N, C-alpha and C positions, 0 to 999 in steps of 0.2 A: 027591355029585351031580356029573355030568360038566360040563365047560365048555359042551358043546353044549346040555345041558339048562338050565344057568344062563342062557345067551344067549337061549334060546327063552322062558324064564320072564320075563326082563327085558323083552324086546321085545314081549311080549303082556300085561304086567301091567295090570290094569284096577282102579282104585281103587273103582269102583262095584260091582265083583264080584271082590273080592280072592281070590287063590289060597289053597288050603288051607294053614294054618299061618301066614299073614301076620299075622293079628290077634295071635296069641300071641307070635310071634317074627319081626318084620319085618326084622331086621338082615341075615340072609343075602340077602334080596331087595334090600335097599339096596346091599349090596356088588355084586350083579349089575347093578343099575341104573347104578351109578357106572362100572362097567367097560364095559358093553355098550350102555346106552341112557340116558345122563345127561339127554337131552331127549327125552321120549317123548310122542307124540300119543296121546290117549285116545279110545276109541270115541265119546264124546259131543262130540268136537271140542276139549275142553280139553287142556292140555299139562302133563305132570308134569316138574318140573325138580329135579335132585338135586345138582349140583356146587356146592361151597362158593363158588367164584368167581362163578358165575352168580347165586346167591342174594344174595351180598354186593352185586353191582352192581345188581340189581333193587331191593333195599331202599334203596339210595342215590338211585335215579333216580325221583323223584316226577312227572316229566314224561311218561315213556313208560309208567309202571306206576302204576295208580290203586288206592287202597285202598277206594274207594267200591263198595259191593256191591248197590246197588239193582237193577241189571240182572241180577245173579246170583241174588239172593234173592227177587225177584218170583215167578219160576216155582216156586221151591223152597217158599216159605212162603205165598205169596199176598199180593199187594200190599195193604197196609193191615191185614194181620193182626197180632196181638200180636208174634210173633217177627220179622216183617218190620220193624215199627216199631222194635223194640229194636235189632236187629243192623244197621240202617242209620242209626241215630242215635248209637250209642255211639262212643267215641273211636277204637277200633281199626279200625273199618270205615268211616271217614269221611275226606274230604279237606278242605283249607281251603275256606271259612273256619271251618267248625264245628270241625275238628280243631285249628286254631290257637287258637281261643277256649277250648275245653275243656282242652287240654293246658296252656295258660298258667296257668289256675286250679289245675289239679292239681299242676303242678310247683311252684307257689308254696306249696302246702301240704305238699309232700314234700321240702323242702330238707334238706340234711345235718344242719342244726341241729335241725329238727323230728324227723327220724328218730332222731337221737341221744337226744332226749327220750323216745322210745318204748321204748328198750332196757330200762330198769328194769322197766317194766310187762310187757314180753315175757319177761324172765327170771322174773318172779314167776309169770306164767301157766305157763311151761314147768315150773318147779319144783313148782308145785301139782299139775300132771298127773303128774310123776314120783313125788311123794309118794303120790298116789292109787294109782298102778300098783304101787308097792313093796309095798303091803299085800295084793296079790292074786296075784302070781307069774305067773299065766297071763293074757295080755292080747291084745287086737287092736291092733297098732301103728298102724292107720289110724283106727279109730273112737275109740280111747282116747287117741290122741296126735296123729298127723300131721294129721288133718282138723280137730281142735279148735283148734289154734293159730291158723291164719289166720282162722277164723271170729271168734275173740275179738279178734284184732288189727284186723280190718276193722270189727268191731262197735264197737271203741274209736274208730277213725278217724271213723266216722259218728255216734258217741255213741248207739248203739242200746241201749236198756235191756236189761239181762242177761236179764230174763224174757221178752223178745220175740225172742230170737235163735234159738229152736228150729227154725223152718221154713227158715232161711237156706240151709243146706247142700242140702236137697232141691230148693229153688227153683233154686239154682245148677247142680246136676247136670242138672236137666231142661232148663234153657235152653242150657247148653253142649252137652248131648247132641244137640241139634238141629243142631249144626254138623258132624256126621258126614257123610261123602259120600253115604250112602244111609240113608233113614229109613223106619221102619214108620209106619203111620197112628197107632198108639198113641203112639209117641215124639213125633210131630208134635203131637198133641193135648195130650200132657203138657207139652210145651214152651210151647204157647200158654197153657195154664192157669197155668203157673208165672209167666209174664210178667204176666198179668192180676192174679193174687193179690199178686205182689210190688209192682206199681204201686199197688194199692189200699192196701196197708200203707204204702207210702212217702208217698202223699198225706196220710195222717193224720200221719205222722212229720214231714213238712215243715211242715204247718200248726202243729204243736206247736213246732217249732224257730223258725218265724217269730215266734210269740208270745213265745217265750223263747229268744233266740239264745244260742249257746254261745261259747266263746273261739275266735275265728277262727284263732288260732295253732295250735290243736290239734284243732279240730273241723272236719273237711273239709266236712261237710254245710253248716254255717254259712257257710263260705267259698264253696261252690258257689252258695248262695242269694244271697249278696251280690255275687258276681262280682268283677271287678277294674275297676270303673268302669261307667258306664251302657252303653257299647258292648260290654262283655264279659259282661253278664248273660245267663243262659240262660233260654230259654222253659221252660214247665212240662214239656213232653215231653222236651226236652233234659236238663233237670235230673233228672227221674225215671229216664230211661233210663241216664244216666251214673252215677247211684247204683247201679243194678243192675250196670252194667259194673264198677264198683270191686269189688263183691263177686265177680263172676264172674272177673275178671282175677286177683284175688289169692287166690282160694280154691282152685280145683282145681289150678292150676299149682304153688302152694306146697305143698299137700297131697302132690302127686306128687313134688316135689323132696325132701321129708322122707322119705316112704315109700320112694321109690326109693333114696335114700341109705342108709337102714337096711338095705334088702334087699341092696344091693351090698356094704356092709361085712360083712354076714353071709356072703355068698357068696365074698368075697375076704379070708380071715382074715389074710393077709400085709399087706394094706393097712390093715385094722383095727388090727393091731398097730403099724404105723408111726405111725398117728394117736394111738394110746394112748401110744406112746413120746415123741411130740413133738406137743403140742397146737397148736403154731404152724402146723401144716400144715392146720388146719381150713379156712382160706380157699381154698387150692388144692384141697382135697378137695371142697368145695362146687362149685367150678368144674368139676371132673372129673365129678361127678354130673350137672351140667347138660349137659355135652357127651355123656357116654357113654350116658345115658338121659334125653334131653331131655323134660321134662314136656309140652311142646307139640311134636308131631312134624311138624305141617304148618301152613303159612300160605297165603295166597292174594293174588294181585294180578290186575288186569285191564289188558290192554294198551290204550293209548290211540292207538296208531298201529301200522303194520306193523313188526315187529322180526324179527331173526334171532338165534337161539340154537342153538349146536351144529350149525350148518349147516342148521337147520330154519327156514323162513320161516313166521312166525306172524302171522295177520291181526289187524287192529285189533278190539278187543272180545273177545279170547280170554281165558278164565279160566286162570290159571296156578296149579297146585298146587306150592307151594314145600316140598320135602321137607327140613325142618330136621334130622330124624333121620339122613338120609343125608349131608347136607352136613357134619354134625358128626363123621362118620367117613370123610371124604374123605382118602385117602392122599396126595393132593397137598398137603395142609395139615398133617395130623397123622401123626407117625411112629407106627408100630404102632397104628393107630386102633382096633383091636378089643381092645386091652389097657387095662384099667382101672388107671390110674396116678395116685394122688392128689398126686404131685409134678410132674405134667406142666406144663412151661413151655417156650415160650409156649402159651397155650390160647385160640385165637381162635374160640371156638365162637359159634354164632348162636342159642343158646337164647332170647335176649331179642330176636330179630330184629335190626334195624339201621337206620341212617339216621334220618330225622325221626320214624319210627314206632317207634323203639327203645322197649322196655317202660318206661313212665313209673314203674313201681314196682320197677325192678330192684334198687335199693339196699336197699329194705325187704325184698324177697324174699331177697336174699343175707344180710341180717342175721338173718332168721328161720331160714334154713338153718344158719347158723353156730351160733346159740344153741341151736336144737333138737337138732342132731346132736352138737354138742360136749358139751352138758350131759347128754344121754342116755347117751352113750358113757362119760362119767366115772362116771355113777351105775350103769349096768348094763353093764360091760365084757364080760361073758360071756353076753349074751343070745343066744338061739337062735330062729330062725324055724322053726316047725313046718309040716308039710304038712297039708292042702292049702292052698297060697296061692290067693287068688282075684284074678285080674287084672281090670282095669277093663273090658276087653272093647271098647275103642274104638280107632279108627285114628288120629284126630287127637290125642287126649290119651293119654299113656303113664303108667300108674300102676297101683296095686292098689286093689281094693275092700276087701280084708281081708288082714292079715298076722298070723295067730295066732302067738304067741310065748311063750317061757318066759324069764323074767328071771333 
C-alpha cells in the first residue's frame, strides 16, 4: 500500500465504521495513524489519540481528563439502564470519591502478600487443566485453558462455589461486548440481560456471605462487604456492580493475555525456543505479549476543559479514544516496534493504562500469565495451533474466541 493511501486511510479512519480489515488486523492502521494522524477528529466529534506520550500524559492528569462516563454512556445505553448503572458505577469508569473508596478496598485485598498466597492454588488449577488436555491431544486453547484460568482465580477471590461458576464467562463477554464503539440491538439487549442476571445472582451470594462471612484476608467479597471503616463502606449498588467489575476486569483481559501469548509463541518459533532454553525469560515474555498484542486495545477519557493535543484544539466534554494498541507500537518509544522480542528492555507499555487508574489487578494478571504460559510450554513444548483460528471479532478487546491446537 502506498504512502498516499496510508495517509488517506489514517486521516479518514472512523472507529464507528472501521475500514475493511481493521478488526482482523488493526496494526497496519495503527502504524499509519502514528505517522500521519496521531490525534484524529472522528465524525461524531470524539477524538482518536494514538501516541504513547499523549496517552501517558492523559493517564496521569486526572484534572483535565475524567474517567467518569455518565455523559458518554447515557446516550449509548440509556440513563438508568442495567448497562448504564454498571459501567458508571464500576471502578474503571469512575472518579473520586467513588474511585478512591473502591480502589482502597480492592488494593488492600490484592497486596503482594495476598497474591503470593494465591500462587499455589493457581499452579494447581493450571496443572489440572494441563493434565486434562494431555489425555486428548487435540484441544481448544481458549475454551480448555486460557478462559478457564481467570474464571477460577476470580471465583476463588470472591469465594463463589464451584458449581455456581458456569454462567460467569458468558455474563462477562456480554457485558464487556457492550463497550464496543458500535452495537447492534441484539448486543445491547444481551448486555442488559447479563447485568440483570449477574446482579440477581450476586444479591443472593452477598446475603449468604453476610450471614456467613469468609476470611477477609483471602475473600475479597467479605472485604468489600465490610469496607475499610464506616466511611468506606459501599452501598448495595456499588457493591454489586464492583463485584461484576472484578470478574469483567480480570476475565477477558487475562484470557486474551494467555491466548495471545500462546498464539505468538506458536507464530514465532525462534522466540518460543529462546523461552524453552531459558525459562528465566518468562517475565519479560509476558511483558512483550502485553505490549505487542495488548489484550485491551482502547481506553477512554473525557476532557474537563479545553485542551490541545497534536496541534488540535479539543473542547471541554470531548470523548477521547485512547489507542493503547497503537501507543504500544510507537517507534518514538520502542525500537523495532513491529518485532516480537521476548527479551525487550526497557518495555514501557501501557497495557495496564497508567496513573491513578492503573489496573488494580496488574500483579495478579502478570502472575497468571507467567504461570499459565510457563507451565504450558514446559508441558507441551511442541504444540501447534491449527487453522482456522477464530478471532474475538472486537475492536476494544484483542484476543481469540478459539485456538484449535495439537499438543
